[in-house]
mmCIF file of the N, C-alpha and C atoms, coordinates in Angstrom:
data_MODEL
# 
_entry.id   MODEL 
# 
loop_
_atom_site.group_PDB 
_atom_site.id 
_atom_site.type_symbol 
_atom_site.label_atom_id 
_atom_site.label_alt_id 
_atom_site.label_comp_id 
_atom_site.label_asym_id 
_atom_site.label_entity_id 
_atom_site.label_seq_id 
_atom_site.pdbx_PDB_ins_code 
_atom_site.Cartn_x 
_atom_site.Cartn_y 
_atom_site.Cartn_z 
_atom_site.occupancy 
_atom_site.B_iso_or_equiv 
_atom_site.pdbx_formal_charge 
_atom_site.auth_seq_id 
_atom_site.auth_comp_id 
_atom_site.auth_asym_id 
_atom_site.auth_atom_id 
_atom_site.pdbx_PDB_model_num 
ATOM 1   N N  . MET A 1 1  ? -5.612  2.905  10.033  1.00 0.00 ? 1  MET A N  1 
ATOM 2   C CA . MET A 1 1  ? -5.325  3.431  8.707   1.00 0.00 ? 1  MET A CA 1 
ATOM 3   C C  . MET A 1 1  ? -4.097  4.334  8.740   1.00 0.00 ? 1  MET A C  1 
ATOM 4   N N  . ILE A 1 2  ? -3.970  5.127  9.797   1.00 0.00 ? 2  ILE A N  1 
ATOM 5   C CA . ILE A 1 2  ? -2.809  6.012  9.930   1.00 0.00 ? 2  ILE A CA 1 
ATOM 6   C C  . ILE A 1 2  ? -1.527  5.194  9.940   1.00 0.00 ? 2  ILE A C  1 
ATOM 7   N N  . VAL A 1 3  ? -1.532  4.095  10.655  1.00 0.00 ? 3  VAL A N  1 
ATOM 8   C CA . VAL A 1 3  ? -0.340  3.249  10.746  1.00 0.00 ? 3  VAL A CA 1 
ATOM 9   C C  . VAL A 1 3  ? 0.003   2.676  9.377   1.00 0.00 ? 3  VAL A C  1 
ATOM 10  N N  . ALA A 1 4  ? -1.011  2.218  8.648   1.00 0.00 ? 4  ALA A N  1 
ATOM 11  C CA . ALA A 1 4  ? -0.773  1.659  7.313   1.00 0.00 ? 4  ALA A CA 1 
ATOM 12  C C  . ALA A 1 4  ? -0.204  2.713  6.360   1.00 0.00 ? 4  ALA A C  1 
ATOM 13  N N  . LEU A 1 5  ? -0.753  3.918  6.411   1.00 0.00 ? 5  LEU A N  1 
ATOM 14  C CA . LEU A 1 5  ? -0.246  4.992  5.551   1.00 0.00 ? 5  LEU A CA 1 
ATOM 15  C C  . LEU A 1 5  ? 1.175   5.387  5.936   1.00 0.00 ? 5  LEU A C  1 
ATOM 16  N N  . ALA A 1 6  ? 1.440   5.461  7.219   1.00 0.00 ? 6  ALA A N  1 
ATOM 17  C CA . ALA A 1 6  ? 2.779   5.824  7.679   1.00 0.00 ? 6  ALA A CA 1 
ATOM 18  C C  . ALA A 1 6  ? 3.783   4.748  7.290   1.00 0.00 ? 6  ALA A C  1 
ATOM 19  N N  . ALA A 1 7  ? 3.392   3.489  7.412   1.00 0.00 ? 7  ALA A N  1 
ATOM 20  C CA . ALA A 1 7  ? 4.300   2.388  7.074   1.00 0.00 ? 7  ALA A CA 1 
ATOM 21  C C  . ALA A 1 7  ? 4.660   2.392  5.593   1.00 0.00 ? 7  ALA A C  1 
ATOM 22  N N  . ARG A 1 8  ? 3.754   2.892  4.794   1.00 0.00 ? 8  ARG A N  1 
ATOM 23  C CA . ARG A 1 8  ? 3.999   2.937  3.345   1.00 0.00 ? 8  ARG A CA 1 
ATOM 24  C C  . ARG A 1 8  ? 4.509   4.301  2.882   1.00 0.00 ? 8  ARG A C  1 
ATOM 25  N N  . ASN A 1 9  ? 4.841   5.160  3.842   1.00 0.00 ? 9  ASN A N  1 
ATOM 26  C CA . ASN A 1 9  ? 5.355   6.500  3.561   1.00 0.00 ? 9  ASN A CA 1 
ATOM 27  C C  . ASN A 1 9  ? 4.387   7.325  2.710   1.00 0.00 ? 9  ASN A C  1 
ATOM 28  N N  . LYS A 1 10 ? 3.087   7.201  3.021   1.00 0.00 ? 10 LYS A N  1 
ATOM 29  C CA . LYS A 1 10 ? 2.054   7.926  2.274   1.00 0.00 ? 10 LYS A CA 1 
ATOM 30  C C  . LYS A 1 10 ? 1.226   8.840  3.168   1.00 0.00 ? 10 LYS A C  1 
ATOM 31  N N  . ILE A 1 11 ? 1.583   8.983  4.415   1.00 0.00 ? 11 ILE A N  1 
ATOM 32  C CA . ILE A 1 11 ? 0.813   9.792  5.354   1.00 0.00 ? 11 ILE A CA 1 
ATOM 33  C C  . ILE A 1 11 ? 0.732   11.251 4.908   1.00 0.00 ? 11 ILE A C  1 
ATOM 34  N N  . LYS A 1 12 ? 1.730   11.721 4.195   1.00 0.00 ? 12 LYS A N  1 
ATOM 35  C CA . LYS A 1 12 ? 1.743   13.115 3.732   1.00 0.00 ? 12 LYS A CA 1 
ATOM 36  C C  . LYS A 1 12 ? 0.611   13.411 2.751   1.00 0.00 ? 12 LYS A C  1 
ATOM 37  N N  . PHE A 1 13 ? 0.056   12.367 2.155   1.00 0.00 ? 13 PHE A N  1 
ATOM 38  C CA . PHE A 1 13 ? -1.046  12.575 1.216   1.00 0.00 ? 13 PHE A CA 1 
ATOM 39  C C  . PHE A 1 13 ? -2.346  12.922 1.921   1.00 0.00 ? 13 PHE A C  1 
ATOM 40  N N  . VAL A 1 14 ? -2.469  12.617 3.207   1.00 0.00 ? 14 VAL A N  1 
ATOM 41  C CA . VAL A 1 14 ? -3.724  12.898 3.911   1.00 0.00 ? 14 VAL A CA 1 
ATOM 42  C C  . VAL A 1 14 ? -3.598  13.990 4.960   1.00 0.00 ? 14 VAL A C  1 
ATOM 43  N N  . ASP A 1 15 ? -2.396  14.386 5.313   1.00 0.00 ? 15 ASP A N  1 
ATOM 44  C CA . ASP A 1 15 ? -2.250  15.404 6.362   1.00 0.00 ? 15 ASP A CA 1 
ATOM 45  C C  . ASP A 1 15 ? -1.831  16.771 5.817   1.00 0.00 ? 15 ASP A C  1 
ATOM 46  N N  . ASP A 1 16 ? -1.994  16.979 4.534   1.00 0.00 ? 16 ASP A N  1 
ATOM 47  C CA . ASP A 1 16 ? -1.724  18.259 3.859   1.00 0.00 ? 16 ASP A CA 1 
ATOM 48  C C  . ASP A 1 16 ? -0.259  18.688 3.868   1.00 0.00 ? 16 ASP A C  1 
ATOM 49  N N  . ARG A 1 17 ? 0.656   17.771 4.125   1.00 0.00 ? 17 ARG A N  1 
ATOM 50  C CA . ARG A 1 17 ? 2.071   18.127 4.028   1.00 0.00 ? 17 ARG A CA 1 
ATOM 51  C C  . ARG A 1 17 ? 2.583   17.972 2.604   1.00 0.00 ? 17 ARG A C  1 
ATOM 52  N N  . LEU A 1 18 ? 1.811   17.318 1.748   1.00 0.00 ? 18 LEU A N  1 
ATOM 53  C CA . LEU A 1 18 ? 2.185   17.152 0.350   1.00 0.00 ? 18 LEU A CA 1 
ATOM 54  C C  . LEU A 1 18 ? 1.041   17.696 -0.508  1.00 0.00 ? 18 LEU A C  1 
ATOM 55  N N  . PRO A 1 19 ? 1.153   18.932 -0.939  1.00 0.00 ? 19 PRO A N  1 
ATOM 56  C CA . PRO A 1 19 ? 0.049   19.547 -1.686  1.00 0.00 ? 19 PRO A CA 1 
ATOM 57  C C  . PRO A 1 19 ? -0.120  18.919 -3.070  1.00 0.00 ? 19 PRO A C  1 
ATOM 58  N N  . GLU A 1 20 ? -1.317  19.068 -3.603  1.00 0.00 ? 20 GLU A N  1 
ATOM 59  C CA . GLU A 1 20 ? -1.592  18.587 -4.951  1.00 0.00 ? 20 GLU A CA 1 
ATOM 60  C C  . GLU A 1 20 ? -0.733  19.351 -5.945  1.00 0.00 ? 20 GLU A C  1 
ATOM 61  N N  . LEU A 1 21 ? -0.122  18.633 -6.862  1.00 0.00 ? 21 LEU A N  1 
ATOM 62  C CA . LEU A 1 21 ? 0.736   19.260 -7.864  1.00 0.00 ? 21 LEU A CA 1 
ATOM 63  C C  . LEU A 1 21 ? -0.089  19.676 -9.076  1.00 0.00 ? 21 LEU A C  1 
ATOM 64  N N  . GLU A 1 22 ? 0.409   20.659 -9.781  1.00 0.00 ? 22 GLU A N  1 
ATOM 65  C CA . GLU A 1 22 ? -0.216  21.091 -11.032 1.00 0.00 ? 22 GLU A CA 1 
ATOM 66  C C  . GLU A 1 22 ? 0.085   20.046 -12.108 1.00 0.00 ? 22 GLU A C  1 
ATOM 67  N N  . GLU A 1 23 ? -0.832  19.900 -13.059 1.00 0.00 ? 23 GLU A N  1 
ATOM 68  C CA . GLU A 1 23 ? -0.657  18.893 -14.107 1.00 0.00 ? 23 GLU A CA 1 
ATOM 69  C C  . GLU A 1 23 ? 0.584   19.114 -14.959 1.00 0.00 ? 23 GLU A C  1 
ATOM 70  N N  . ASP A 1 24 ? 1.058   20.346 -15.046 1.00 0.00 ? 24 ASP A N  1 
ATOM 71  C CA . ASP A 1 24 ? 2.254   20.605 -15.852 1.00 0.00 ? 24 ASP A CA 1 
ATOM 72  C C  . ASP A 1 24 ? 3.551   20.396 -15.065 1.00 0.00 ? 24 ASP A C  1 
ATOM 73  N N  . ASP A 1 25 ? 3.456   20.062 -13.793 1.00 0.00 ? 25 ASP A N  1 
ATOM 74  C CA . ASP A 1 25 ? 4.628   19.762 -12.974 1.00 0.00 ? 25 ASP A CA 1 
ATOM 75  C C  . ASP A 1 25 ? 5.219   18.434 -13.445 1.00 0.00 ? 25 ASP A C  1 
ATOM 76  N N  . GLU A 1 26 ? 6.536   18.367 -13.528 1.00 0.00 ? 26 GLU A N  1 
ATOM 77  C CA . GLU A 1 26 ? 7.181   17.150 -14.036 1.00 0.00 ? 26 GLU A CA 1 
ATOM 78  C C  . GLU A 1 26 ? 6.973   15.942 -13.122 1.00 0.00 ? 26 GLU A C  1 
ATOM 79  N N  . GLU A 1 27 ? 6.632   16.166 -11.870 1.00 0.00 ? 27 GLU A N  1 
ATOM 80  C CA . GLU A 1 27 ? 6.401   15.056 -10.946 1.00 0.00 ? 27 GLU A CA 1 
ATOM 81  C C  . GLU A 1 27 ? 4.914   14.764 -10.727 1.00 0.00 ? 27 GLU A C  1 
ATOM 82  N N  . TYR A 1 28 ? 4.063   15.388 -11.539 1.00 0.00 ? 28 TYR A N  1 
ATOM 83  C CA . TYR A 1 28 ? 2.619   15.206 -11.376 1.00 0.00 ? 28 TYR A CA 1 
ATOM 84  C C  . TYR A 1 28 ? 2.206   13.749 -11.544 1.00 0.00 ? 28 TYR A C  1 
ATOM 85  N N  . ASP A 1 29 ? 2.747   13.052 -12.522 1.00 0.00 ? 29 ASP A N  1 
ATOM 86  C CA . ASP A 1 29 ? 2.350   11.660 -12.763 1.00 0.00 ? 29 ASP A CA 1 
ATOM 87  C C  . ASP A 1 29 ? 2.644   10.775 -11.557 1.00 0.00 ? 29 ASP A C  1 
ATOM 88  N N  . ILE A 1 30 ? 3.776   11.002 -10.918 1.00 0.00 ? 30 ILE A N  1 
ATOM 89  C CA . ILE A 1 30 ? 4.130   10.243 -9.716  1.00 0.00 ? 30 ILE A CA 1 
ATOM 90  C C  . ILE A 1 30 ? 3.166   10.580 -8.591  1.00 0.00 ? 30 ILE A C  1 
ATOM 91  N N  . TRP A 1 31 ? 2.910   11.890 -8.391  1.00 0.00 ? 31 TRP A N  1 
ATOM 92  C CA . TRP A 1 31 ? 1.970   12.309 -7.355  1.00 0.00 ? 31 TRP A CA 1 
ATOM 93  C C  . TRP A 1 31 ? 0.592   11.708 -7.610  1.00 0.00 ? 31 TRP A C  1 
ATOM 94  N N  . PHE A 1 32 ? 0.128   11.774 -8.852  1.00 0.00 ? 32 PHE A N  1 
ATOM 95  C CA . PHE A 1 32 ? -1.197  11.279 -9.208  1.00 0.00 ? 32 PHE A CA 1 
ATOM 96  C C  . PHE A 1 32 ? -1.320  9.788  -8.927  1.00 0.00 ? 32 PHE A C  1 
ATOM 97  N N  . ARG A 1 33 ? -0.307  9.029  -9.297  1.00 0.00 ? 33 ARG A N  1 
ATOM 98  C CA . ARG A 1 33 ? -0.339  7.575  -9.067  1.00 0.00 ? 33 ARG A CA 1 
ATOM 99  C C  . ARG A 1 33 ? -0.406  7.266  -7.576  1.00 0.00 ? 33 ARG A C  1 
ATOM 100 N N  . CYS A 1 34 ? 0.416   7.923  -6.773  1.00 0.00 ? 34 CYS A N  1 
ATOM 101 C CA . CYS A 1 34 ? 0.415   7.692  -5.327  1.00 0.00 ? 34 CYS A CA 1 
ATOM 102 C C  . CYS A 1 34 ? -0.875  8.164  -4.682  1.00 0.00 ? 34 CYS A C  1 
ATOM 103 N N  . ASN A 1 35 ? -1.381  9.316  -5.092  1.00 0.00 ? 35 ASN A N  1 
ATOM 104 C CA . ASN A 1 35 ? -2.645  9.839  -4.575  1.00 0.00 ? 35 ASN A CA 1 
ATOM 105 C C  . ASN A 1 35 ? -3.776  8.864  -4.887  1.00 0.00 ? 35 ASN A C  1 
ATOM 106 N N  . SER A 1 36 ? -3.793  8.331  -6.093  1.00 0.00 ? 36 SER A N  1 
ATOM 107 C CA . SER A 1 36 ? -4.825  7.365  -6.484  1.00 0.00 ? 36 SER A CA 1 
ATOM 108 C C  . SER A 1 36 ? -4.741  6.105  -5.639  1.00 0.00 ? 36 SER A C  1 
ATOM 109 N N  . LEU A 1 37 ? -3.539  5.664  -5.339  1.00 0.00 ? 37 LEU A N  1 
ATOM 110 C CA . LEU A 1 37 ? -3.346  4.487  -4.498  1.00 0.00 ? 37 LEU A CA 1 
ATOM 111 C C  . LEU A 1 37 ? -3.876  4.731  -3.087  1.00 0.00 ? 37 LEU A C  1 
ATOM 112 N N  . VAL A 1 38 ? -3.595  5.891  -2.537  1.00 0.00 ? 38 VAL A N  1 
ATOM 113 C CA . VAL A 1 38 ? -4.078  6.236  -1.196  1.00 0.00 ? 38 VAL A CA 1 
ATOM 114 C C  . VAL A 1 38 ? -5.607  6.320  -1.199  1.00 0.00 ? 38 VAL A C  1 
ATOM 115 N N  . ILE A 1 39 ? -6.186  6.904  -2.236  1.00 0.00 ? 39 ILE A N  1 
ATOM 116 C CA . ILE A 1 39 ? -7.645  6.954  -2.347  1.00 0.00 ? 39 ILE A CA 1 
ATOM 117 C C  . ILE A 1 39 ? -8.211  5.531  -2.371  1.00 0.00 ? 39 ILE A C  1 
ATOM 118 N N  . PHE A 1 40 ? -7.604  4.664  -3.141  1.00 0.00 ? 40 PHE A N  1 
ATOM 119 C CA . PHE A 1 40 ? -8.036  3.267  -3.213  1.00 0.00 ? 40 PHE A CA 1 
ATOM 120 C C  . PHE A 1 40 ? -8.027  2.629  -1.829  1.00 0.00 ? 40 PHE A C  1 
ATOM 121 N N  . TRP A 1 41 ? -6.929  2.807  -1.099  1.00 0.00 ? 41 TRP A N  1 
ATOM 122 C CA . TRP A 1 41 ? -6.829  2.231  0.248   1.00 0.00 ? 41 TRP A CA 1 
ATOM 123 C C  . TRP A 1 41 ? -7.916  2.774  1.159   1.00 0.00 ? 41 TRP A C  1 
ATOM 124 N N  . ILE A 1 42 ? -8.120  4.079  1.138   1.00 0.00 ? 42 ILE A N  1 
ATOM 125 C CA . ILE A 1 42 ? -9.125  4.697  2.007   1.00 0.00 ? 42 ILE A CA 1 
ATOM 126 C C  . ILE A 1 42 ? -10.520 4.175  1.670   1.00 0.00 ? 42 ILE A C  1 
ATOM 127 N N  . LEU A 1 43 ? -10.868 4.189  0.394   1.00 0.00 ? 43 LEU A N  1 
ATOM 128 C CA . LEU A 1 43 ? -12.218 3.785  -0.005  1.00 0.00 ? 43 LEU A CA 1 
ATOM 129 C C  . LEU A 1 43 ? -12.486 2.315  0.269   1.00 0.00 ? 43 LEU A C  1 
ATOM 130 N N  . HIS A 1 44 ? -11.448 1.501  0.247   1.00 0.00 ? 44 HIS A N  1 
ATOM 131 C CA . HIS A 1 44 ? -11.630 0.082  0.550   1.00 0.00 ? 44 HIS A CA 1 
ATOM 132 C C  . HIS A 1 44 ? -11.560 -0.219 2.049   1.00 0.00 ? 44 HIS A C  1 
ATOM 133 N N  . ALA A 1 45 ? -11.201 0.761  2.837   1.00 0.00 ? 45 ALA A N  1 
ATOM 134 C CA . ALA A 1 45 ? -11.147 0.582  4.290   1.00 0.00 ? 45 ALA A CA 1 
ATOM 135 C C  . ALA A 1 45 ? -12.457 0.983  4.961   1.00 0.00 ? 45 ALA A C  1 
ATOM 136 N N  . ILE A 1 46 ? -13.338 1.643  4.222   1.00 0.00 ? 46 ILE A N  1 
ATOM 137 C CA . ILE A 1 46 ? -14.623 2.075  4.788   1.00 0.00 ? 46 ILE A CA 1 
ATOM 138 C C  . ILE A 1 46 ? -15.747 1.291  4.113   1.00 0.00 ? 46 ILE A C  1 
ATOM 139 N N  . SER A 1 47 ? -16.924 1.347  4.686   1.00 0.00 ? 47 SER A N  1 
ATOM 140 C CA . SER A 1 47 ? -18.053 0.604  4.122   1.00 0.00 ? 47 SER A CA 1 
ATOM 141 C C  . SER A 1 47 ? -18.386 1.133  2.725   1.00 0.00 ? 47 SER A C  1 
ATOM 142 N N  . SER A 1 48 ? -18.957 0.257  1.910   1.00 0.00 ? 48 SER A N  1 
ATOM 143 C CA . SER A 1 48 ? -19.276 0.648  0.535   1.00 0.00 ? 48 SER A CA 1 
ATOM 144 C C  . SER A 1 48 ? -20.330 1.760  0.490   1.00 0.00 ? 48 SER A C  1 
ATOM 145 N N  . GLU A 1 49 ? -21.239 1.781  1.477   1.00 0.00 ? 49 GLU A N  1 
ATOM 146 C CA . GLU A 1 49 ? -22.233 2.856  1.516   1.00 0.00 ? 49 GLU A CA 1 
ATOM 147 C C  . GLU A 1 49 ? -21.556 4.208  1.728   1.00 0.00 ? 49 GLU A C  1 
ATOM 148 N N  . ASN A 1 50 ? -20.562 4.238  2.606   1.00 0.00 ? 50 ASN A N  1 
ATOM 149 C CA . ASN A 1 50 ? -19.835 5.477  2.855   1.00 0.00 ? 50 ASN A CA 1 
ATOM 150 C C  . ASN A 1 50 ? -18.904 5.817  1.703   1.00 0.00 ? 50 ASN A C  1 
ATOM 151 N N  . ALA A 1 51 ? -18.277 4.822  1.127   1.00 0.00 ? 51 ALA A N  1 
ATOM 152 C CA . ALA A 1 51 ? -17.338 5.055  0.029   1.00 0.00 ? 51 ALA A CA 1 
ATOM 153 C C  . ALA A 1 51 ? -18.022 5.711  -1.160  1.00 0.00 ? 51 ALA A C  1 
ATOM 154 N N  . ASP A 1 52 ? -19.279 5.345  -1.408  1.00 0.00 ? 52 ASP A N  1 
ATOM 155 C CA . ASP A 1 52 ? -20.010 5.920  -2.548  1.00 0.00 ? 52 ASP A CA 1 
ATOM 156 C C  . ASP A 1 52 ? -20.086 7.438  -2.479  1.00 0.00 ? 52 ASP A C  1 
ATOM 157 N N  . SER A 1 53 ? -20.176 7.982  -1.270  1.00 0.00 ? 53 SER A N  1 
ATOM 158 C CA . SER A 1 53 ? -20.310 9.435  -1.151  1.00 0.00 ? 53 SER A CA 1 
ATOM 159 C C  . SER A 1 53 ? -18.990 10.177 -1.369  1.00 0.00 ? 53 SER A C  1 
ATOM 160 N N  . PHE A 1 54 ? -17.886 9.440  -1.456  1.00 0.00 ? 54 PHE A N  1 
ATOM 161 C CA . PHE A 1 54 ? -16.576 10.067 -1.670  1.00 0.00 ? 54 PHE A CA 1 
ATOM 162 C C  . PHE A 1 54 ? -15.994 9.788  -3.050  1.00 0.00 ? 54 PHE A C  1 
ATOM 163 N N  . MET A 1 55 ? -16.715 9.055  -3.865  1.00 0.00 ? 55 MET A N  1 
ATOM 164 C CA . MET A 1 55 ? -16.195 8.651  -5.173  1.00 0.00 ? 55 MET A CA 1 
ATOM 165 C C  . MET A 1 55 ? -15.906 9.834  -6.098  1.00 0.00 ? 55 MET A C  1 
ATOM 166 N N  . ASN A 1 56 ? -16.579 10.955 -5.902  1.00 0.00 ? 56 ASN A N  1 
ATOM 167 C CA . ASN A 1 56 ? -16.380 12.103 -6.792  1.00 0.00 ? 56 ASN A CA 1 
ATOM 168 C C  . ASN A 1 56 ? -15.174 12.959 -6.385  1.00 0.00 ? 56 ASN A C  1 
ATOM 169 N N  . LEU A 1 57 ? -14.573 12.692 -5.237  1.00 0.00 ? 57 LEU A N  1 
ATOM 170 C CA . LEU A 1 57 ? -13.404 13.453 -4.802  1.00 0.00 ? 57 LEU A CA 1 
ATOM 171 C C  . LEU A 1 57 ? -12.139 12.808 -5.367  1.00 0.00 ? 57 LEU A C  1 
ATOM 172 N N  . ASP A 1 58 ? -11.229 13.627 -5.877  1.00 0.00 ? 58 ASP A N  1 
ATOM 173 C CA . ASP A 1 58 ? -10.035 13.092 -6.530  1.00 0.00 ? 58 ASP A CA 1 
ATOM 174 C C  . ASP A 1 58 ? -8.743  13.421 -5.793  1.00 0.00 ? 58 ASP A C  1 
ATOM 175 N N  . ASN A 1 59 ? -8.859  13.776 -4.531  1.00 0.00 ? 59 ASN A N  1 
ATOM 176 C CA . ASN A 1 59 ? -7.680  14.113 -3.748  1.00 0.00 ? 59 ASN A CA 1 
ATOM 177 C C  . ASN A 1 59 ? -7.794  13.409 -2.395  1.00 0.00 ? 59 ASN A C  1 
ATOM 178 N N  . ALA A 1 60 ? -6.793  12.612 -2.052  1.00 0.00 ? 60 ALA A N  1 
ATOM 179 C CA . ALA A 1 60 ? -6.815  11.834 -0.813  1.00 0.00 ? 60 ALA A CA 1 
ATOM 180 C C  . ALA A 1 60 ? -6.954  12.735 0.412   1.00 0.00 ? 60 ALA A C  1 
ATOM 181 N N  . ALA A 1 61 ? -6.313  13.888 0.393   1.00 0.00 ? 61 ALA A N  1 
ATOM 182 C CA . ALA A 1 61 ? -6.398  14.804 1.536   1.00 0.00 ? 61 ALA A CA 1 
ATOM 183 C C  . ALA A 1 61 ? -7.825  15.311 1.724   1.00 0.00 ? 61 ALA A C  1 
ATOM 184 N N  . ARG A 1 62 ? -8.530  15.589 0.626   1.00 0.00 ? 62 ARG A N  1 
ATOM 185 C CA . ARG A 1 62 ? -9.921  16.040 0.729   1.00 0.00 ? 62 ARG A CA 1 
ATOM 186 C C  . ARG A 1 62 ? -10.825 14.936 1.270   1.00 0.00 ? 62 ARG A C  1 
ATOM 187 N N  . ILE A 1 63 ? -10.618 13.723 0.802   1.00 0.00 ? 63 ILE A N  1 
ATOM 188 C CA . ILE A 1 63 ? -11.407 12.595 1.301   1.00 0.00 ? 63 ILE A CA 1 
ATOM 189 C C  . ILE A 1 63 ? -11.154 12.407 2.786   1.00 0.00 ? 63 ILE A C  1 
ATOM 190 N N  . TRP A 1 64 ? -9.887  12.439 3.183   1.00 0.00 ? 64 TRP A N  1 
ATOM 191 C CA . TRP A 1 64 ? -9.523  12.265 4.586   1.00 0.00 ? 64 TRP A CA 1 
ATOM 192 C C  . TRP A 1 64 ? -10.164 13.363 5.447   1.00 0.00 ? 64 TRP A C  1 
ATOM 193 N N  . SER A 1 65 ? -10.100 14.585 4.967   1.00 0.00 ? 65 SER A N  1 
ATOM 194 C CA . SER A 1 65 ? -10.679 15.708 5.688   1.00 0.00 ? 65 SER A CA 1 
ATOM 195 C C  . SER A 1 65 ? -12.193 15.551 5.830   1.00 0.00 ? 65 SER A C  1 
ATOM 196 N N  . GLU A 1 66 ? -12.851 15.145 4.758   1.00 0.00 ? 66 GLU A N  1 
ATOM 197 C CA . GLU A 1 66 ? -14.303 14.924 4.794   1.00 0.00 ? 66 GLU A CA 1 
ATOM 198 C C  . GLU A 1 66 ? -14.658 13.803 5.774   1.00 0.00 ? 66 GLU A C  1 
ATOM 199 N N  . LEU A 1 67 ? -13.886 12.729 5.754   1.00 0.00 ? 67 LEU A N  1 
ATOM 200 C CA . LEU A 1 67 ? -14.129 11.629 6.691   1.00 0.00 ? 67 LEU A CA 1 
ATOM 201 C C  . LEU A 1 67 ? -13.956 12.096 8.135   1.00 0.00 ? 67 LEU A C  1 
ATOM 202 N N  . GLU A 1 68 ? -12.894 12.852 8.356   1.00 0.00 ? 68 GLU A N  1 
ATOM 203 C CA . GLU A 1 68 ? -12.638 13.349 9.705   1.00 0.00 ? 68 GLU A CA 1 
ATOM 204 C C  . GLU A 1 68 ? -13.758 14.280 10.168  1.00 0.00 ? 68 GLU A C  1 
ATOM 205 N N  . GLU A 1 69 ? -14.186 15.161 9.283   1.00 0.00 ? 69 GLU A N  1 
ATOM 206 C CA . GLU A 1 69 ? -15.247 16.101 9.631   1.00 0.00 ? 69 GLU A CA 1 
ATOM 207 C C  . GLU A 1 69 ? -16.568 15.378 9.894   1.00 0.00 ? 69 GLU A C  1 
ATOM 208 N N  . ARG A 1 70 ? -16.836 14.370 9.094   1.00 0.00 ? 70 ARG A N  1 
ATOM 209 C CA . ARG A 1 70 ? -18.114 13.660 9.201   1.00 0.00 ? 70 ARG A CA 1 
ATOM 210 C C  . ARG A 1 70 ? -18.175 12.719 10.395  1.00 0.00 ? 70 ARG A C  1 
ATOM 211 N N  . TYR A 1 71 ? -17.064 12.062 10.713  1.00 0.00 ? 71 TYR A N  1 
ATOM 212 C CA . TYR A 1 71 ? -17.109 10.995 11.714  1.00 0.00 ? 71 TYR A CA 1 
ATOM 213 C C  . TYR A 1 71 ? -16.347 11.257 12.999  1.00 0.00 ? 71 TYR A C  1 
ATOM 214 N N  . HIS A 1 72 ? -15.556 12.302 13.053  1.00 0.00 ? 72 HIS A N  1 
ATOM 215 C CA . HIS A 1 72 ? -14.816 12.603 14.278  1.00 0.00 ? 72 HIS A CA 1 
ATOM 216 C C  . HIS A 1 72 ? -15.741 13.334 15.238  1.00 0.00 ? 72 HIS A C  1 
ATOM 217 N N  . GLN A 1 73 ? -15.984 12.704 16.374  1.00 0.00 ? 73 GLN A N  1 
ATOM 218 C CA . GLN A 1 73 ? -16.866 13.310 17.366  1.00 0.00 ? 73 GLN A CA 1 
ATOM 219 C C  . GLN A 1 73 ? -16.217 13.199 18.731  1.00 0.00 ? 73 GLN A C  1 
ATOM 220 N N  . LYS A 1 74 ? -16.381 14.227 19.488  1.00 0.00 ? 74 LYS A N  1 
ATOM 221 C CA . LYS A 1 74 ? -15.939 14.157 20.874  1.00 0.00 ? 74 LYS A CA 1 
ATOM 222 C C  . LYS A 1 74 ? -17.019 13.424 21.646  1.00 0.00 ? 74 LYS A C  1 
ATOM 223 N N  . ASN A 1 75 ? -16.589 12.629 22.565  1.00 0.00 ? 75 ASN A N  1 
ATOM 224 C CA . ASN A 1 75 ? -17.538 11.839 23.309  1.00 0.00 ? 75 ASN A CA 1 
ATOM 225 C C  . ASN A 1 75 ? -17.836 12.517 24.639  1.00 0.00 ? 75 ASN A C  1 
ATOM 226 N N  . ALA A 1 76 ? -18.648 13.549 24.597  1.00 0.00 ? 76 ALA A N  1 
ATOM 227 C CA . ALA A 1 76 ? -18.971 14.331 25.788  1.00 0.00 ? 76 ALA A CA 1 
ATOM 228 C C  . ALA A 1 76 ? -19.607 13.508 26.899  1.00 0.00 ? 76 ALA A C  1 
ATOM 229 N N  . PRO A 1 77 ? -20.550 12.616 26.604  1.00 0.00 ? 77 PRO A N  1 
ATOM 230 C CA . PRO A 1 77 ? -21.132 11.825 27.699  1.00 0.00 ? 77 PRO A CA 1 
ATOM 231 C C  . PRO A 1 77 ? -20.096 10.981 28.440  1.00 0.00 ? 77 PRO A C  1 
ATOM 232 N N  . ARG A 1 78 ? -19.151 10.413 27.728  1.00 0.00 ? 78 ARG A N  1 
ATOM 233 C CA . ARG A 1 78 ? -18.119 9.605  28.379  1.00 0.00 ? 78 ARG A CA 1 
ATOM 234 C C  . ARG A 1 78 ? -17.195 10.477 29.220  1.00 0.00 ? 78 ARG A C  1 
ATOM 235 N N  . VAL A 1 79 ? -16.881 11.662 28.738  1.00 0.00 ? 79 VAL A N  1 
ATOM 236 C CA . VAL A 1 79 ? -16.056 12.575 29.512  1.00 0.00 ? 79 VAL A CA 1 
ATOM 237 C C  . VAL A 1 79 ? -16.787 12.926 30.796  1.00 0.00 ? 79 VAL A C  1 
ATOM 238 N N  . PHE A 1 80 ? -18.086 13.170 30.688  1.00 0.00 ? 80 PHE A N  1 
ATOM 239 C CA . PHE A 1 80 ? -18.899 13.490 31.860  1.00 0.00 ? 80 PHE A CA 1 
ATOM 240 C C  . PHE A 1 80 ? -18.898 12.320 32.845  1.00 0.00 ? 80 PHE A C  1 
ATOM 241 N N  . GLU A 1 81 ? -19.030 11.084 32.334  1.00 0.00 ? 81 GLU A N  1 
ATOM 242 C CA . GLU A 1 81 ? -19.046 9.906  33.204  1.00 0.00 ? 81 GLU A CA 1 
ATOM 243 C C  . GLU A 1 81 ? -17.716 9.719  33.922  1.00 0.00 ? 81 GLU A C  1 
ATOM 244 N N  . ALA A 1 82 ? -16.629 10.112 33.286  1.00 0.00 ? 82 ALA A N  1 
ATOM 245 C CA . ALA A 1 82 ? -15.310 9.891  33.863  1.00 0.00 ? 82 ALA A CA 1 
ATOM 246 C C  . ALA A 1 82 ? -15.036 10.806 35.046  1.00 0.00 ? 82 ALA A C  1 
ATOM 247 N N  . LYS A 1 83 ? -15.754 11.915 35.162  1.00 0.00 ? 83 LYS A N  1 
ATOM 248 C CA . LYS A 1 83 ? -15.508 12.880 36.235  1.00 0.00 ? 83 LYS A CA 1 
ATOM 249 C C  . LYS A 1 83 ? -16.121 12.469 37.539  1.00 0.00 ? 83 LYS A C  1 
# 
């Protein structure tokens, strides 16, 4: 997913380098359209059961952060086996 976002120049929407704009900002419509597209890509890249729990979030960075927090795990047993 990171590669796909980077290839489309949208990685900034998930790594907090592009903050959410205020609705009165003149570039808000552009930001909103791109953010919505990134959300679409993310939600269609994960299982529908998991996607349902993120449908209420309207910011790609928040969804990405929630996914990372929920599913990113260090594999301690494998590290132990490697030693």
